[in-house]
N, C-alpha and C positions, 0 to 999 in steps of 0.2 A: 321418297324420303322416309315415310313411316315404316315401309318394309325394311329399309336399311337400318333404322333404329331398332326395330324388333329383332332383326338378325344379329345386331351387335349385342343386345341384351341376352339373347339365347346363347351366343358364343361365349359369354362370360361364365356361364354355368357348365360348359362342356368339360373343362378339366375336373370339376367336382363329380359330375355324372360318370366320367370315365373312371375316376378313382373308386367310386362306390361300386361300379360294375366289376372292377378287378378284384375286390375283396372276396365276393363269393366264388369267383373263378379260382383264386388262390386257395381258398378253403377246400373246395371240392378236389382240386388237383392234388393237394397234399394228402388228402384222405384216400383218394383212389389209388395213388401210387405208394401209399404208406411210407411217406418220407419221414425219417426220424427227426425228432425235435432238435437234436443237436446240429442238424444240417439246415433245415428250414421249418420252423414251427408254424402251425396254422394260425390265422388271425385270432381265432377263439382262444388258443393257448396263450398267445401274446397278451390278449386282453386279461385273462385270468392272472398271468404273471404280473401285469401292471397293477391290478387290484390287490394283489397279495402284499405289495409294498405300501407302507403307510404314506398318506398324502403329504404329511409333514416332511418325511424323508425325501420325497420327490421335490418338494418345494425348496429344501436346502440345496440340493444338487442343481436344480434349475436356476436358482438365484445366483449360485457361484459361477456357473457358466455364462449366464446373461450379463452379470456384472463385468467380468473380464472382457467379454466380447464388445460390450458397449464402450467401456473405458478405453480399450485398445483401439477401437474404431475412431472414437473422438480424438484421441491422441494423434492418430495417423492423419486425420482430417486437419487438425490444428497445425501439423508440420507440413503437410503436402501442399496446401493452398498457398501459403507464403513462398514456399520453395518454387512452385510453379510460376508465380508472378515474377520472381527473380530470374528464372530461366527464360521467361518470355522477354524480359527487358534486357537480358545480357546474353549475347551469343557465346561469349567466353564460358559462362556458367553452363550453358546448354551443352557445349562441346566437352566440357570437363566432367559434369555431373551425370549426364545421361548414360554414358557407358558404364559408370559405376553403379547406377541404378539397375541397369540390365544385368550386370554381374550379380548384384544382390538378389534380384528376382530369380536368376537362374540357379542360385545356390539352394539346395533343398533345406527348408527350414527344419525338417525333422532331424537332419544330420547335425545342425548346429544347436539344436535345442538343449542337448545335454551340456554343451559348452557354456551356453547362457546361464544355465542353472549353477554351474561351477563358479562362473564369474560374478553373477548377481545374487547368488544365494537361493534358498528354496522358498522364498516368500512369493508375494504376488508380482514383484517386479519382473522376473523372467517371463511370466505368463503374459503380462502386458506387452513386453518387448516382442515376444513371438507373434502375438496377434497383430501388433503394429507393423511388423516386418511383412506379414502376409498381405495386409490390406493396403500397404503404403503405395505400391507400384501402380495399380489401376487408378488410384486417386490422382497421383501426380500426372500420369500420362493423359487422363481424360481432361483435367483442368488445363494443362499446357496446350493440348490439341484444340480445346475450345477457344482459348484466348488467342491462339495463333490463327484461327479461322475467321477472325474479325475482318470485315472488308477493309481493304487498304485505303479506300476513299475516305472512310470515316476517320482513320488514323491521321491521314494527311489533313483533313478538315480540322481535327482537334489541334494539330500542330500549327495550322494557319491562324487559329483563334488563340494561340499561345496558352493552351490548357496545360496544366501541370501534369507530371507523370502520374501522380496519384489520381487525378480526375480522369485521365485517360483510361487507367485500369478500372476504376470504380464505376464510371458512367458508360464506358464503351466496351472494354474487353470482357469484364466479368458478366454483364448481361448476355453477351453472345456465348459465353462459356457455360451458362447455367444448365442447358440441356445436356451438355457433355459431362458436366460435373455430377449431375444426378445419375447419369448412366454409370459413371464410375462408382458412385456411392451404392447403387443397387448391386453391383458386383462385389464391392468391398464388404458390405454388411453381411452377405452370405459367407464370404471368406473369413469374416471375423469369428463366426461360429466354428469354422474349421480350425482357425488358429487357437481358439480357446480350448478346443478338444485336444489338439496336438500338445498343447502346453500341459494339459491335465494328464495326458499319458506319461509325461516325463516327470513332473513334480507337482503333485496335488493330493489332497486328502478329501476334497469335495469337488463336485461338478459331475455333469453327465458323462464326460469323457472318462473320468476316474471310475464312475459307476459301471460303464461298459467294460472297462478293463477288469474291474473287480468281479463282475458277473461272469465274464468268460473264463477267468482264472479258476472259478469254482464250477464251471460247466453249466451255469445257469443261462443258457442261450436264449430262451424266451424272454427272460428279464432283460438281457442285453438288447434284444430286438425292440422291446418296449422303450428303452432309453433312446435307441436310434430313431424310432418313430417320433419320439418327443423332440429330439434334436432337429429332425426335418421340419416338424411343425413350428418350432421356435424360429428356424431360419426363414421359413415362409412368412411368418408374422412380422419379422423384422424387415423383410423385403417389402411387404405391403405397407409397413409404417413409413418407409422412405417414399414409396409411391404416394401415400396419403399426404405427406408433408409437401411434396411437389405440387400435388393437386390443390391443396388449400392455400399455399403461399406463393407459388410460382406457376399458376395455371396457364399463364401466357406462354410458358416454355414447352407446353405439351403440344403434340400434333393435333390439328383441328378435328380429326376423326375420333379423338378420344372423348369429345364432349357429347 
């Protein structure tokens, strides 16, 4: 048992150790083969490019991307959970809406982003809409799948006890769906960053996506790489935040080997 816990604690640090080991390999490889900075800058060059930009400027762009990502994710969550409940309770809605959701998910958001800007204007609304569209599908599917996986015996028992539809959903279906919902949230929160960046490519004057586009247009590739690494870090932190929320408030929904 002790060996198992020790191995689990060691395995948690393996991704960090692997990443730290890749940095010097990256640095040495770039310098040995004399790779130009406009193709693949070395980590030291990226670090210098990061430090050359004022921290206040990084903070402005970081907050712009983070705000759109979180607001778009919350909006998507607010819409998807009630819709999933309605789809579980109505076979008609499931047959009607599910194909439409698949079509929406299959449509490249990058292609419709300029149309959303034309329709909704150049403000924050189209950026929120793009982020919501990207994050919407995994949340709906995970919540619907989780509630549909509720054991039929419990549903029949609630009906025999004459429980209302609201109590059936709140006390039976939603608790069974919590692990699935958090799985969808972990996927969606990382997609929210992608949605925010895509939106900034189309219509924005702030944000890390805008900063990447601005840097590449002036061939400041190390600076663009610094913004990309910051985006990856932000996405990882949001993912870990969702994990932490599940651990603190819904620990019973985690597999037992996570403890």
